N, C-alpha and C positions, 0 to 999 in steps of 0.2 A: 275731375278733381273734387273730392269731398271736403267736408269741414275739418278743422283741426281736432286732434286728440286732446284729452284733458291735460296731459303733460305738456303739449305744445302751448296750450293756453297759459299754464303756470309759467313756462319759460318766458313767454312774452311779458308777463307781469314782472318777472325778475329783471329782464332786460330794460324795462321801462323805468322801474324805481327800485334799484338794488338795495339801497340803504333805508328805504321806507319801512316802518314797522309792518310785519306781516301776520304774525301769530302771537297770541298771548293766552296764558292760563289764567284761571280764577285764582285770586289771592289765597283762597283756603285750600289749595290743592293738597297740602300735606295732611289735611284732615281726612282725606278719603283715599289717597294713594301715595306711593313713595315719591320723594323728590320735591325740591322747591319749585315754585312757579317759574315757568320758562317764558321768555319773551324774545322773539327772533325777528330779524329783518328778513326781507325777501332773499338777499344774498346768503344769509346764514341758513335759512330754510332750504334754499337750493343746494347748498353744500351738504346738508343733512340728508336730503333726498338722494343725492348722488351716492353718499356713503351707504345708505340702506340698500339701494339698488346694487351697488358693487358687492356688498356683503351677501346678498341673496345669490348672485351669480358665483361668488367665491365659494359658497357652500355646495356648488355643483347642481343647483336647481336648473332645470331646463327652461327655455324662454317661454314655453306655454304652460308653465306650472301654475296651479291654483294655490293661493296662499290664504289661509284662514286668519282673520284678525278679530280679536276680542279685547277691546280696550275701552276705558271710560272716556268721557268727553274732555280729552287733554290734547296738548300740542302733538304728542307722539302719534296719536291716532291719525291726524291729518298727514303727518310726515310719512308714516308707514303706508297709508293708502297711496300717496303720490309716489313713494319709492317703489312699491310693487308695480305700479303702472309704468314708471320709467324703466324698470327692468324688462318690460315687455310681457309681464306676467298678468294674471287675473286675480283681483282681490275678491275675497269671500268674507265680508264682515258678518259677525255673529252678534245677535242681541246680547247685552251684557249679563242679563239674568238667566240666560240659558245655562243649564247644568248638564251633567254627564249624558243623560239619555238623549237630550235634544242635540247637543254638540256632536256626539258620536254619530247619530243618524244623519245629520246634515253633512259633516265632513266626509264620511264614508261614501255617501251618495255621489259626491263630486270628485272623489279621488284627490283630496288636498294633499300637497306635498310638505307643507309646513304650517305651523300655527304660531302667531305672534300675539303675546299678551303682556301682562305686567305682574309684578310681584304680588300686589294685593289691591283689593278694592274694599275699603272699610276693613273689617276683620277677616274677610274671606281671602284665603290664599289662592290666588288665581294661577300662579305659576305651577303650584303643586297639582291643582285641578287639571291644568292643561297637560301635564305629564300623564295623568290618569287617562285623559281622553286619547292621547297619542298611543298609549299602550293598547287601546281597543280599536284603533283605526290603522289598518295595515299600511296604507299609502303614506302616512306621515313620517317623514325622515328627520325633521327638526322641530323642536319647540324653542322659541326665542322669546325673550322677555326684557322689559325695562324694569328697573327696581333693585331693591337690596335683598340680601340673604336669599338668593335664588337657589333652588334645588340643584343637585348635581345632574349634569346632562343637559341643562338649559343653556342655550347660547345667549350671553348677555349682550344687550343692544345699547345700553346707556351711552357708551363712549362714541357711538356713531353720530350722536347729535353734536358733539364738540370736536370730533377728530378731523373735520374738514372733508372736502369732497373726495369721492371715489375717483377711479381712473376713467376720465370721460371716453377715451378711445375704446375701452372695453365695452362700452354701452352704445357706441355710435349707431349701430345698425338697429337699435330699438327706438330711435327717435323719429320714426316715420310720422308724417302728418297727413298722409293721403288715404288713410283707410279707416276713418272714424265710423263709417257706415257698417263695416263688417267686423272690425276688431273688437273682441270682447274686452270690457273693462272690469266688469264685476259680475259675480254670482250672488244674488240675494235669495232669501228664502221666504216662501209663503207657507201657509198652513191650510190643508184641506181635510176632507173627511178621512183620507188615507194617510194622513200624517204630513211630514215636512216635504215640501216640493221646491227644488231649486229653480230659479228663474234667471235666465241669461240676459245680460244688459250690455249693449254696445256703448262706445263713447258717444255716438250720436244720440242715442236715447237719453243718456244722462244729461247731455248738453241741452237737449230739447226740454227736459224737465226744468233745468235751471233757468233757461231763457223764459219759459212760461211764467215762472215766479217773478223774475226780475222785470219783465214787461208789465205784468199786472200791478206790481207794487210801485213801479216808477222809481226804483232805487237810484240814488245819485251816485255818479262815478266817484270812486275813492272815498265814499262816505263811511265805510266800515260797517261790519256786521257783528252782532253779538248773538250767539246761538246757544240755546239750552237743549238742542236736539242733537243726539249723537248720530254720526253717519254710519248706522248699522243696518240700513235698508235702502231701497231705491229712494223713497221720499227723504230719508235722513241725509243721503248724499246730496240730493238736489236742493235741499233746504239749507244745508250748512256749507258744503264745499263749493258748489257752483256759484251762488250769489257773491261769494268772496272773490272767486277767480274772475268772474265777469265784471264785477265792480272795481276790483283792484285796491281796495282799502285794507284795513286791518281786520282779521278774524279773531274775535275774542270768544273764548269758550267758557261755558258755565256748566258745572256738573249739577244737574237738577236736585233740589230746587230751593233757593233762598231768595225770596223777592227783594229784600233790602240789598243784599249783596249784588244781585243782578243789576239793579238800577244803578248802584255805585259803579259797577264795571262799565255800564253804558256811558256814564258821565265821564269817567276817567279816560276812556279811549274815544270819546266823542263819536260813538257809533250811530249811524243814521238809521239802522234797521235792527229791530229786536225780534228774534224768532223764538217762540215759546209754544208749548202745548195750548190748544184752544181754550179750555176752561180756565187755565192760569192767566191767560191774557185778560179775561174779565176780572180776575182777582186783583190784578195790578190796577185796572181801571177803578175798581171800587175803593182801593186804598188811597187813590189820589197821588201815588208815588211819582207820577210823571207830570204833576201839576205845573212845574216850572220849566218843563221841557218844550221844545218846539221843533217842527219839521222832522218828526220821527215816523217811520213806517213800522208798525207792529204787524208781524206775520203770525197768524194763529194756525197751528197745525192740528187738524181734527182727525185723529185716528179712529174715532167713532163718529163718522159724518152724520149719522142719524141723530146725534145729540146737538148738532149745530142749531143755535137759536139766536134771537136778536140780542139777548144779554143787556147789560146796563149801557147807557149812553156814555160815550167818552166826554169828560168835562173839558178836555184840552182840544181846542179847535184846530191846532196845527198837527194833530196826530191822525194818521190814516190807519185803517185796520183792513187787512186782507186775510180772508179765510183760505186755507188750503185743505180741501176735503180729500182724504187719503183712502184709497180703496185697496188695502193690502198692498201686494206687489204689482197689481194690475196697472196702477197709474194714480194720478191725482189731478185735481182741478183747482186752480187759483182764481179767486174772485174778490175784487176789492169792494168793500161795503159802500153804500151810499152815505150821504152826509148825515142822515138820521140814524145811522148805525144798523140798518137792516141788511141781512144777508141776501144775496141774489140766488134765485133758483138756478139749477144747472141748465145752461142753454144748449141748443142743438149743436152749435159749433163755437167753441170758445178757445181761441189760440191754438195750442198744440194738441188739442184733444176734441174729438166729436163724441156726443152722447146720444143714446137711444134707449127706448124702453123695449125689452124683449117681449115675446108672446106670452111669457109666464110672469111678466110684471117686474122683472129685475133690470138693473142698470147695466148697460153695455158701453164699452169705451173703444175708440179707435183713433189712431193718429200716430205721429212720430215718437211720442213718449211712451207708448205701450210696448210690451215685449213683442218681438217679431220672429223669434226663433225658439225651437224646442231645445232643451238641454237635459242630458247629453244627446247628441244626434242619434236618432233611431229609438229614442225612449218610447215613442208611440207604439212600437212593436213589442214592448215588454209588458209585464204585469204590474210594473211599478207606477205609482201615481205621478202625473206630470201636469204642467201648466198648459191648459188647453187654449189654443188659438184658432179662431174660426177661419174658414177658407177665404173669407172676404176681409180678414183683419180685425173683426170685432172680437172683443173679449167680454164674456159675461162675468161681471164682478160678484154676482149672487146677492147684491143688496136690493131688497124690495124698494120700489119707488112709485111715485104717482105724478101725474101732470099737475102743475100749478095753474090755477084757473085763468089768470090774466095774461101770462106771458108765454104759455105753452112750454115753459121750462119744466124741469123735473126736480122733485124733492125726494130725498132719501128718507124712508120711513122706519127702517129696522135693519139690524145686522143680518148677515147671511144666516139662513136656517142652520141650526145646530152649532154655530160658532159663537165663541165668547171672546170679547176684546177687553182686556184689563190694562189700562194705561199704555196701550200700544202693543201689548203682547196678545197674540191670538191663540186660542185653544179650541180644538174640537171637543165639545162637551161630552159627546158619547164616548170618546176614547178615554177621557179623564174619569168618567163614571166607571168604566170597565176596570181601570187601574185601581181605583180605591176599593171597589167591591171584591177584587181579588185579594186584597189585604183584609177587609172586613166586609163580609157579605151583607151586613145590615147598614153599612155606611151610605150616606146620601151626599150629593154635591149639587148645588143649584147656583144659577147666576142671577144676581139681582141688579137692577139699574142703579147707577151711581152718577151723581152730577159732575164729579171731578174726573174719575178714571173711566167713565163709560159704563162699565159693568163691574161687579164685585162678586167673587166666588165665596160661597158660604158652605162649609162642610160640617157634617155631624157624624161621629163614629162612636162605637162603644167605649173606646178609650182615646180621647183626643191626642194625648201626648204620644201614645204608641203609634197612632196613625201618622203624626208628624215625623216621628223618627223613621218609620218605615218608608215614607215617601222621600225623605231626604237621603236615605241610604241607597235608593235606586236612581238617584240623580234627577228628581223631578224639579221643575221650576219652583223657586221659593214662593212665588205668588200662590201656587197650588198648595204648598205646604202650609202657608200662613192662613189658608181658608179654614184650617182645623184648629185655629187658636181659640182660646176661651172655653 
């Protein structure tokens, strides 16, 4: 008998405290997407998850369907992820800033059958964008969205949140709890020299990641979690969804990033854990915004782990700080800082992950939270790029590292060669350079270190405005387009 699935863990929380608050939006939700802020109990969330699962089956999607999800950090994102899993399907979350080229490449590679999004994020029409993606991905049968004024052909999902539960009997055979080791829960996406690479994740691997974080941070049961990290990657799911399900308190979501509002949300919902990008954790410390708080766990997510440093000391003695070093989709390592605020080196065996230095000086990971299967099956016999897993279970992250002199631990010293990480979004620099030079042969694109987002792209072209327009027209990530500003 293996461990429970994520849906089984959620059902246990519902059974334990059905009327307790479960999910809450940020109060400024209407400023970045449609709808007023939602606040649901566990019973209400369970009804919505049932309704979403029933709708997916009602549309005729098979039980093994892969469903793309591209949503901001709102309640619906969590409900859809759980609804897809309850339906026995596989979730494929996409980063919010991915545009046409990236989304088409990713969804076509995995044969996604549906894409669920929202009407808008800021001024960007995500529902219309999703229709354009679906037109270029042969396998997609449905585009679904939350929000207002949706384009024709989009399946509206708003009513599923308030319509009540779907038909439980229709979903009964998908509630198995004995196959967490083998059953796929999610497909996430890494970036390599060859482009976008799908990475398969089982329920067990996601649960191992969540447990690694909760054990290291010593989160209090039912303490509540406030997260500014969107569940659009392996680490995002483990940082946001799993601590909430394991702890059983409220999950309050923050759409990055307003420090004052975030602190207000934490106080209003009495959250015991605050999950934010690493550099922003130090920004909060420097402002003294938590000076009157006590017994808080701050979890700092470092998507550029080579940037992890000591930072300023916390003035609040009752606040603990835990670093989560993230190595793309290969895995992550959680490590609680000492009382002086110093980060720990990566030790040889820390919880759910082992670390080692390869013969070429890069960091390798192994353990229950790293990927264990290739996707799709047989991909190694094709010419397509795929996520490589060593025969002994080791995965080379590509991050250069060195030994720390006193502990024999490892310290990451640089990003993988040829890769750029901007605020959690990874790009192969060579591929981007080729794209911009096809538009303007004299154009240049470089990556510069940045204390907040890890690295920053800086571009120069004969005509900056023309370059921006050309990049936007072919569906390039907005962070690349913005590199040619000024």
